[in-house]
FIDOVEX-212383 format. One record per residue: residue in three letters; x, y, z of N, C-alpha, C, O, CB in turn. Coordinates in Angstrom, 1 decimal, padded with zeros to 4 digits. Each point is the difference from the previous one (the first is absolute). Glycine has a CB too. Example, Ala and Ser with C-alpha at 12.3 -4.5 7.8 and 13.67 -1.06 7.14 Angstrom:
ALA/013.2/-005.7/007.8/-000.9/001.2/000.0/000.9/001.2/000.0/001.0/000.0/000.7/-002.9/-001.2/000.5
SER/001.5/002.3/-001.9/000.9/001.1/000.0/-000.8/001.1/000.8/000.5/001.1/000.1/000.7/-001.7/-002.3
end
This chain:
MET/000.9/-001.2/000.0/-001.0/001.1/000.1/000.9/001.5/-000.1/-000.2/000.9/-000.9/-001.6/-002.5/002.6
LYS/002.8/001.6/-000.7/001.0/001.1/000.2/000.8/000.3/-001.6/000.0/001.1/-000.6/000.5/-002.0/003.4
ASN/000.1/-000.2/-003.4/000.5/000.2/-001.4/-000.9/000.7/-000.9/000.3/000.9/-000.7/001.0/-002.9/000.9
ASN/-002.8/001.3/-000.2/-000.9/000.8/-001.0/-000.3/001.4/000.4/-000.4/000.9/-000.8/-000.7/-003.0/000.3
LEU/001.3/002.4/001.7/-000.4/001.5/000.2/001.2/000.6/-000.4/-000.2/000.9/-000.8/-001.5/-000.9/002.7
LYS/002.9/-000.3/-001.7/001.1/000.5/-000.6/000.1/000.1/-001.5/000.6/001.0/-000.5/000.4/-001.8/002.3
SER/-001.5/-000.1/-002.6/-000.1/-000.1/-001.3/-001.0/001.2/-000.4/000.3/000.8/-000.8/000.3/-003.4/000.8
ASN/-001.7/002.6/000.5/-001.2/001.0/-000.1/000.7/001.4/000.0/000.0/000.7/-001.0/-001.8/-002.2/002.2
ASN/002.3/001.7/-000.1/000.8/001.3/000.3/000.9/000.4/-001.0/000.1/001.2/-000.5/-000.2/-001.7/002.6
THR/000.8/-000.6/-002.5/001.2/000.4/-001.0/-000.8/000.3/-001.6/000.2/001.0/-000.7/002.0/-003.0/002.2
ASP/-003.1/001.1/-001.8/-000.9/000.3/-001.1/-000.5/001.2/-000.2/000.1/000.7/-001.0/-000.7/-002.6/001.3
THR/000.0/002.3/000.9/-000.6/001.4/000.1/000.9/001.0/000.1/-000.5/001.1/-000.5/-001.3/-001.9/001.5
LEU/002.9/000.8/-000.6/001.1/001.0/-000.1/000.4/000.3/-001.2/000.0/001.1/-000.6/000.6/-001.8/002.5
LEU/-000.1/-000.4/-002.4/000.4/000.0/-001.7/-001.1/000.7/-000.7/000.2/001.0/-000.6/001.1/-003.4/000.5
ASN/-002.6/001.8/000.1/-000.9/000.7/-000.8/-000.3/001.3/000.3/-000.7/000.7/-000.8/-000.2/-002.5/000.4
LEU/001.3/002.3/001.5/-000.4/001.6/000.4/001.2/000.8/-000.6/-000.1/001.1/-000.5/-001.3/-001.7/003.1
TYR/002.4/000.1/-002.5/001.3/000.4/-000.5/-000.1/000.1/-001.6/000.4/001.0/-000.5/000.8/-002.2/002.6
GLU/-001.7/000.2/-002.7/-000.3/000.0/-001.7/-001.0/001.3/000.0/000.3/000.9/-000.7/-000.2/-003.9/-000.1
ILE/-001.3/003.1/001.5/-000.7/001.1/-000.3/000.7/001.5/000.2/-000.2/001.0/-000.7/-001.6/-002.7/001.1
TYR/002.6/001.6/000.8/000.8/001.2/000.3/000.8/000.3/-001.4/000.1/001.1/-000.6/000.2/-001.6/003.3
ASP/000.3/-000.6/-003.0/001.2/000.5/-001.1/-000.8/000.4/-001.3/000.3/000.9/-000.7/001.7/-002.6/001.6
LYS/-003.0/001.0/-001.1/-001.0/000.6/-001.3/-000.2/001.2/000.2/000.0/000.7/-001.1/-001.3/-002.5/000.7
HIS/001.2/002.5/001.4/-000.6/001.2/000.0/001.1/001.1/000.6/-000.2/001.1/000.6/-002.4/-002.3/-000.3
ARG/003.9/000.7/-000.6/001.2/000.9/000.3/-000.1/001.6/-000.6/000.6/000.9/000.5/000.9/-003.2/-000.6
ASP/-002.3/002.3/-000.8/000.0/001.5/-000.7/-001.0/000.7/000.9/000.2/001.2/000.3/000.3/-001.9/-002.9
ALA/-001.4/000.0/002.8/-001.0/000.8/001.0/000.6/000.3/001.3/-000.3/001.0/000.6/-001.7/-002.2/-001.7
ILE/002.7/000.3/001.6/000.8/000.2/001.1/000.7/001.0/000.2/000.0/000.7/001.0/000.0/-002.5/-000.9
LEU/000.9/002.0/-001.2/001.0/001.2/000.0/-000.8/001.3/000.0/000.3/001.0/000.6/001.5/-002.2/-001.9
TRP/-003.0/001.0/000.4/-000.7/001.3/-000.3/-000.7/000.5/001.1/-000.1/001.2/000.2/-000.2/-001.7/-002.4
PHE/-000.1/-000.4/003.0/-000.6/000.2/001.5/001.1/000.7/000.8/-000.2/001.2/000.4/-001.3/-003.3/-000.3
LEU/002.5/001.6/000.0/001.0/000.5/001.0/000.7/001.2/-000.6/000.5/000.9/000.8/000.0/-003.2/000.3
GLU/-000.3/002.5/-002.4/000.7/001.2/-000.3/-000.6/001.0/-000.5/000.3/001.2/000.3/001.2/-002.4/-000.7
GLU/-002.8/000.9/-000.5/-000.5/000.9/-000.6/-001.7/000.5/000.6/-000.6/000.9/-000.5/002.5/-001.9/-001.4
LEU/-002.4/000.2/002.8/-001.3/000.4/000.6/000.2/000.9/000.9/000.7/-000.3/001.0/-001.7/-001.7/-001.4
ASN/000.2/003.2/000.1/000.3/001.2/000.9/-001.5/000.7/000.3/-000.4/001.0/-000.6/002.9/-000.5/-000.5
ALA/-003.2/-001.0/001.9/-001.1/000.5/000.4/-000.3/000.2/001.6/000.0/-001.0/000.8/-000.6/000.1/-002.9
ASN/000.3/001.9/002.5/-000.1/000.3/001.5/-001.5/-000.6/000.5/-000.2/-000.3/001.1/001.8/002.8/-001.5
ASN/-002.8/-002.6/-000.6/-001.3/-000.5/000.2/-000.6/-000.4/-001.2/000.5/000.2/-001.1/-000.7/001.1/002.9
TYR/-001.0/-001.9/-001.5/-000.8/-000.4/-001.1/-000.1/000.7/-001.1/000.3/-000.4/-001.1/-001.4/-000.5/002.6
GLU/000.6/002.2/-001.2/-000.3/001.0/-001.1/001.0/000.3/-000.8/-000.1/000.3/-001.2/-001.5/000.6/002.5
GLU/002.9/-000.8/-000.7/001.3/000.2/-000.7/000.1/-001.1/-000.8/000.2/000.3/-001.2/000.7/000.8/002.9
TYR/-000.9/-002.2/-001.4/000.3/-001.3/-000.6/-001.0/000.0/-001.4/000.3/-000.3/-001.2/000.2/-001.1/003.9
LEU/-001.6/001.7/-002.3/-001.1/000.2/-001.4/000.4/000.9/-001.0/-000.2/-000.2/-001.2/-001.5/-000.2/002.6
GLU/002.3/001.6/-000.7/000.3/001.0/-000.9/001.2/-000.2/-001.0/000.1/000.5/-001.1/-001.2/000.9/002.8
LYS/002.2/-002.1/-001.1/001.3/-000.4/-000.6/-000.1/-001.3/-000.8/000.7/-000.1/-001.0/000.4/001.2/002.9
TYR/-002.2/-002.1/-001.5/000.3/-001.2/-000.6/-001.4/-000.5/-000.6/000.1/-001.1/-000.5/002.0/000.7/002.0
SER/-003.4/001.0/-001.4/-001.1/-000.5/-000.5/-000.1/000.0/-001.6/-000.8/-000.7/-000.6/-000.1/001.3/002.9
GLY/001.8/000.3/-002.9/-000.1/000.1/-001.4/001.2/-000.9/-000.8/000.1/-000.2/-001.2/-001.2/002.6/001.6
THR/001.9/-003.0/000.6/001.0/-001.1/-000.3/-000.3/-001.3/000.5/-000.1/-000.2/001.2/001.5/001.9/-001.2
SER/-001.7/-002.6/-001.0/-000.2/-001.4/000.5/001.2/-000.7/000.6/-000.2/-000.9/000.8/-001.4/000.8/-002.5
SER/002.8/000.7/001.3/001.3/-000.7/000.5/-000.2/000.4/001.5/-000.1/-001.1/000.7/001.9/001.4/-002.9
GLY/-001.8/000.7/002.7/000.2/000.4/001.4/-001.3/-000.8/000.9/000.3/-000.4/001.1/001.0/002.9/-001.9
ARG/-002.3/-002.5/000.3/-001.1/-000.7/000.6/000.3/-001.5/000.0/000.0/-000.7/001.1/-001.7/002.5/-001.9
SER/002.1/-002.3/-000.3/000.3/-001.5/000.0/001.2/-000.5/001.0/000.0/-001.0/000.7/-000.8/001.2/-003.2
GLU/001.5/000.6/002.4/001.3/-000.2/001.0/-000.5/000.2/001.4/000.3/-001.0/000.7/001.6/002.0/-002.5
PHE/-002.6/-000.3/002.2/-000.5/000.2/001.4/-000.7/-001.3/000.6/000.1/-000.5/001.1/-000.3/003.0/-001.7
ILE/-000.9/-002.9/-000.8/-000.8/-000.9/000.4/000.8/-001.4/000.2/-000.2/-000.7/000.9/-001.7/002.1/-002.0
ALA/002.9/-001.6/000.1/001.0/-001.1/000.1/000.5/-000.2/001.3/-000.1/-001.1/000.6/000.7/001.4/-002.8
VAL/000.0/000.8/002.6/000.8/000.0/001.3/-000.8/-000.3/001.2/000.2/-000.9/000.8/001.3/002.5/-001.7
CYS/-002.5/-000.5/000.9/-001.1/-000.4/001.2/-000.6/-001.4/000.1/-000.1/-000.7/001.0/-000.4/002.9/-001.2
GLY/000.2/-002.6/-001.0/-000.7/-001.3/-000.2/001.0/-001.1/000.4/-000.5/-001.0/000.4/-001.1/001.8/-002.3
PHE/002.8/-000.8/001.8/001.1/-001.1/000.4/-000.2/000.1/001.5/-000.1/-001.1/000.6/001.8/001.4/-002.7
PHE/-001.6/000.7/002.7/000.0/000.0/001.5/-001.3/-000.2/000.5/-000.2/-000.5/001.1/002.1/002.0/-001.0
GLU/-002.7/-001.2/-000.7/-001.3/-000.7/000.6/-000.1/-001.3/000.0/-000.3/-000.5/001.1/-000.9/002.2/-001.7
LEU/001.4/-002.5/-000.5/000.3/-001.0/-000.1/000.6/-000.9/001.1/-000.5/-000.8/000.7/000.5/001.7/-002.7
SER/001.5/-000.3/001.8/000.9/-000.6/001.3/-000.7/000.3/001.3/000.2/-000.8/000.9/002.0/001.3/-002.1
GLY/-003.1/000.5/001.4/-000.5/000.5/001.2/-000.9/-001.2/000.5/000.0/-000.4/001.2/000.2/002.9/-001.8
VAL/-001.0/-003.0/-000.3/-001.0/-001.1/000.0/000.7/-001.5/000.4/-000.3/-000.8/000.9/-001.2/002.3/-002.9
LEU/002.5/-001.7/001.1/000.9/-001.0/000.3/000.6/-000.1/001.5/-000.1/-001.0/000.7/000.6/001.3/-003.1
VAL/000.0/000.8/002.7/000.6/-000.1/001.4/-001.2/-000.1/001.3/000.1/-000.7/001.0/002.1/002.4/-002.1
SER/-003.2/-000.9/000.9/-000.9/000.0/001.0/-000.7/-001.4/000.1/-000.4/-000.3/001.1/000.1/002.8/-001.4
TYR/000.1/-003.4/-000.7/-000.5/-001.3/000.0/000.7/-001.0/000.3/-000.4/-001.2/000.2/-000.8/002.0/-001.5
GLY/002.7/-000.4/001.5/001.1/-000.8/000.2/000.4/-000.9/-001.2/000.5/-001.1/000.2/-001.1/001.2/002.2
LEU/000.3/000.4/-003.6/000.1/-000.8/-001.0/001.6/000.1/-000.4/000.5/-000.6/-001.0/-003.2/000.8/000.2
ILE/003.4/000.5/001.4/001.4/000.2/000.0/000.4/000.5/001.2/-000.7/000.8/000.6/000.7/-000.5/-002.9
ASP/001.3/-000.8/002.9/000.4/000.6/001.2/000.5/001.3/-000.3/000.8/000.3/-000.9/-000.2/-002.5/001.8
GLN/-001.1/003.1/000.3/000.5/001.4/000.0/001.4/000.2/000.0/000.5/000.8/-000.8/-002.4/-000.4/001.9
ASN/002.5/-001.2/-000.4/001.7/000.2/000.3/000.5/-000.3/-001.5/000.9/000.8/-000.4/-000.7/-001.6/003.1
LEU/-000.4/-000.1/-003.4/000.6/-000.4/-001.4/-000.5/001.2/-001.0/000.7/000.5/-000.8/-000.8/-003.4/001.2
TYR/-001.3/003.3/-000.2/-000.2/001.0/-000.9/000.6/001.4/000.2/000.4/000.6/-000.9/-002.4/-001.9/000.5
PHE/002.3/001.8/001.6/000.5/001.1/000.4/001.5/-000.1/-000.1/000.7/001.1/000.0/-002.6/-000.8/001.3
ASP/002.5/-001.4/-001.5/001.4/000.0/000.0/000.1/000.4/-001.5/001.0/000.6/-000.4/-000.3/-002.5/002.4
MET/-001.7/001.7/-002.9/000.1/000.0/-001.6/-000.5/001.4/-000.2/000.7/000.8/-000.5/-001.1/-003.4/-000.3
PHE/-000.8/003.0/001.1/-000.7/001.2/-000.3/-000.2/001.1/001.0/-000.3/-000.3/001.2/-000.7/-001.1/-002.6
ASN/001.2/002.6/001.0/-000.4/001.1/001.3/-001.0/000.9/-000.8/000.3/000.6/-001.0/002.1/-000.6/002.5
PRO/-003.6/000.0/-000.9/-001.3/000.7/-000.6/000.3/001.4/000.4/-000.6/000.8/-000.6/-001.2/-002.7/000.7
THR/002.6/002.3/001.0/-000.1/001.3/000.7/000.3/001.3/-001.1/-000.8/001.0/000.0/001.6/-002.3/002.3
PRO/000.3/001.3/-003.0/000.1/001.2/-000.7/-001.2/000.2/-001.1/-000.3/001.1/-000.4/002.8/-001.2/000.9
PHE/-003.1/-001.1/-000.9/-001.1/000.2/-001.1/-001.1/000.4/000.9/-000.7/001.0/-000.4/001.4/-002.7/-001.5
TRP/-001.0/001.1/003.2/-001.3/000.6/000.6/000.3/001.3/000.2/-000.9/000.8/-000.4/000.2/-002.6/001.6
GLU/001.7/002.3/-000.7/000.4/001.5/000.3/-000.6/000.9/-001.2/-000.6/001.0/000.2/002.8/-001.6/001.1
LYS/-001.9/000.2/-002.5/-000.2/000.7/-001.1/-001.5/-000.1/-000.2/-000.7/001.0/-000.2/003.2/-001.4/-000.8
ALA/-003.0/-000.7/001.0/-001.5/-000.2/-000.3/-000.9/000.7/001.0/-001.0/000.6/-000.4/001.6/-002.7/-000.6
LYS/-000.3/001.9/002.1/-000.9/000.2/001.2/-001.0/001.4/-000.3/-001.3/000.0/000.1/003.3/-001.2/001.7
PRO/-001.2/002.3/-002.1/-001.1/001.1/000.0/-000.7/000.0/-001.3/-001.0/000.8/-000.2/002.4/000.7/001.6
ILE/-001.2/-002.3/-002.3/-000.9/-000.2/-001.3/-001.1/-001.0/000.3/-001.1/000.2/-000.4/003.0/000.2/-001.1
VAL/-001.6/-001.5/002.3/-001.0/-001.1/000.4/-000.9/000.8/000.8/-001.3/-000.1/-000.2/002.8/-001.9/000.2
GLU/-001.1/002.7/001.0/-000.7/000.6/000.8/-001.3/000.8/-000.8/-001.2/-000.1/000.4/003.5/000.2/001.0
GLY/-001.9/000.5/-002.2/-000.9/000.8/-000.9/-001.0/-000.9/-000.7/-001.2/000.2/-000.2/003.0/001.5/-000.2
MET/-001.2/-002.9/-000.1/-000.7/-001.0/-000.7/-001.2/-000.6/000.7/-001.1/-000.4/-000.5/003.2/-000.2/-000.6
ARG/-001.8/000.5/002.5/-000.9/-000.6/000.9/-001.1/000.9/000.5/-000.7/-000.3/000.9/002.4/-001.2/-000.2
ASN/-001.8/002.7/-001.3/-001.5/000.6/-000.1/-001.1/-000.5/-000.6/-001.1/000.1/000.4/002.2/001.5/-000.3
LYS/-000.7/-002.3/-001.4/-000.9/-000.7/-000.5/000.1/-001.6/000.1/-001.0/-000.7/-000.1/001.0/002.7/-001.4
ARG/001.2/-002.5/001.8/000.3/-001.2/000.0/000.5/-000.3/001.5/001.2/000.0/000.1/-000.7/-000.1/-002.7
PRO/-001.1/-000.1/003.6/000.6/000.1/001.3/001.0/-001.3/000.4/000.7/000.1/001.0/-002.9/001.3/-000.3
HIS/002.1/-002.3/-001.5/000.8/-001.2/000.3/001.2/-000.2/-001.0/000.8/-000.9/000.1/-003.0/-000.1/000.8
ILE/002.1/001.9/-001.7/001.3/-000.1/-001.1/001.4/-000.2/000.4/000.4/001.0/000.7/-001.7/000.5/-002.0
TYR/002.0/-002.3/001.1/001.4/-000.5/000.5/000.1/000.0/001.5/001.0/000.4/000.6/000.0/000.5/-002.6
GLU/-002.1/-001.6/002.5/000.1/000.1/001.5/001.2/-001.1/000.5/000.7/000.2/001.0/-003.5/000.5/-000.8
ASN/002.9/-001.8/-000.8/001.1/-001.1/000.0/001.4/000.5/-000.2/000.9/-000.5/000.6/-002.6/-000.9/-001.5
PHE/001.8/002.4/000.0/001.2/000.5/-000.3/000.6/001.0/001.4/001.2/000.1/000.4/-002.0/-000.3/-003.3
GLU/-000.3/000.8/003.4/000.2/000.8/001.3/000.4/-000.9/001.0/001.0/000.3/000.7/-002.6/001.4/-001.3
LEU/000.9/-002.7/000.8/000.2/-001.0/001.2/001.5/-000.8/-000.2/000.8/-000.3/000.9/-003.8/000.0/-000.7
LEU/003.2/000.0/-001.5/001.4/-000.8/-000.3/001.0/001.2/000.5/001.0/-000.4/000.7/-001.8/-001.3/-003.0
ASN/000.7/002.8/002.0/000.9/001.0/000.5/000.1/000.2/001.7/001.1/000.1/000.5/-001.8/001.0/-002.9
ASN/-000.4/-001.0/002.9/000.0/-000.1/001.4/000.6/-001.2/000.4/000.9/000.1/000.9/-002.9/001.2/-000.8
LYS/001.7/-002.3/-000.5/000.9/-001.5/000.4/001.4/000.2/000.0/000.8/-000.4/000.8/-002.4/-001.0/-001.7
ARG/001.9/002.1/-000.4/001.6/000.2/-000.3/000.5/000.8/000.9/001.2/-000.3/000.4/-001.5/000.1/-002.7
VAL/-000.3/001.2/002.6/000.6/001.0/001.2/000.0/-000.7/001.4/001.0/000.3/000.7/-001.8/001.8/-001.9
SER/000.0/-002.9/001.6/000.0/-000.7/001.2/001.1/-001.0/-000.2/001.0/000.0/000.8/-003.5/000.3/-000.3
TRP/002.4/-001.1/-001.5/001.3/-001.0/-000.3/001.4/000.7/000.0/000.9/-000.6/000.6/-002.5/-000.7/-002.2
THR/001.7/002.4/001.2/001.2/000.7/-000.1/000.5/000.4/001.4/001.2/000.0/000.3/-001.9/000.7/-002.6
LYS/-000.3/-000.2/003.2/000.4/000.3/001.4/000.2/-001.0/000.7/001.0/000.0/000.8/-002.0/001.8/-000.7
LYS/000.3/-003.1/-000.2/000.6/-001.2/000.6/001.3/-000.5/-000.2/000.7/-000.4/000.9/-002.7/000.0/-001.0
ARG/002.3/000.3/-001.2/001.3/-000.3/-000.6/001.3/000.8/000.4/001.0/-000.5/000.1/-002.4/-000.3/-002.0
ASN/001.2/002.3/002.1/000.8/000.6/000.3/000.4/-000.1/001.6/001.2/000.1/000.4/-002.1/001.1/-002.5
ARG/-000.3/-001.6/003.0/000.3/-000.2/001.4/000.7/-001.2/000.0/000.9/000.0/000.9/-002.7/001.2/000.0
ARG/001.7/-002.4/-001.6/000.5/-000.9/000.0/001.5/000.0/-000.2/000.9/-000.7/000.5/-003.0/000.1/-000.8
SER/002.3/001.5/-000.8/001.5/000.2/-000.2/000.5/000.7/000.9/001.1/-000.3/000.3/-001.2/000.3/-002.4
LYS/-000.4/000.8/002.7/000.8/001.1/001.3/000.1/-001.1/001.3/001.0/000.0/000.7/-002.2/002.8/-001.3
ASP/000.2/-003.8/000.8/000.1/-000.9/001.1/001.3/-001.1/-000.2/000.6/-000.6/000.9/-003.4/001.0/-000.7
LYS/003.2/-000.5/-001.6/001.0/-001.0/-000.5/001.4/000.6/000.2/001.0/-000.7/000.0/-002.6/-000.4/-001.8
LEU/001.6/002.5/002.1/001.3/000.7/-000.2/000.6/000.1/001.5/001.1/000.6/000.2/-001.8/000.9/-002.4
end
């Protein structure tokens, strides 16, 4: 049973990495070019460009999917967070998503929960590292 769980985690991680890698351009756009302080500014800058909107949706969708998998225990969060860090993405998306929630109150909630889990995970890891010193 334990080997099957490890195998499932490995398969899930590799599948997630494949999705992440296929969206590398969107990820780079998100980190380097996305520049909006709120939803209105996002709409102003990117609603006429399908590229900006599709990149935003691809990245947020990846972390939304990841959040569901971590929340339901379909991938071990330690394994996931050793590979992926949603925090810089959430920090950029947060003011935009908050505006989106006026019409869609639950949009990207698993992305937000994933980030919160990552922040807690990082604090615990840092405490463990200090204890070892």
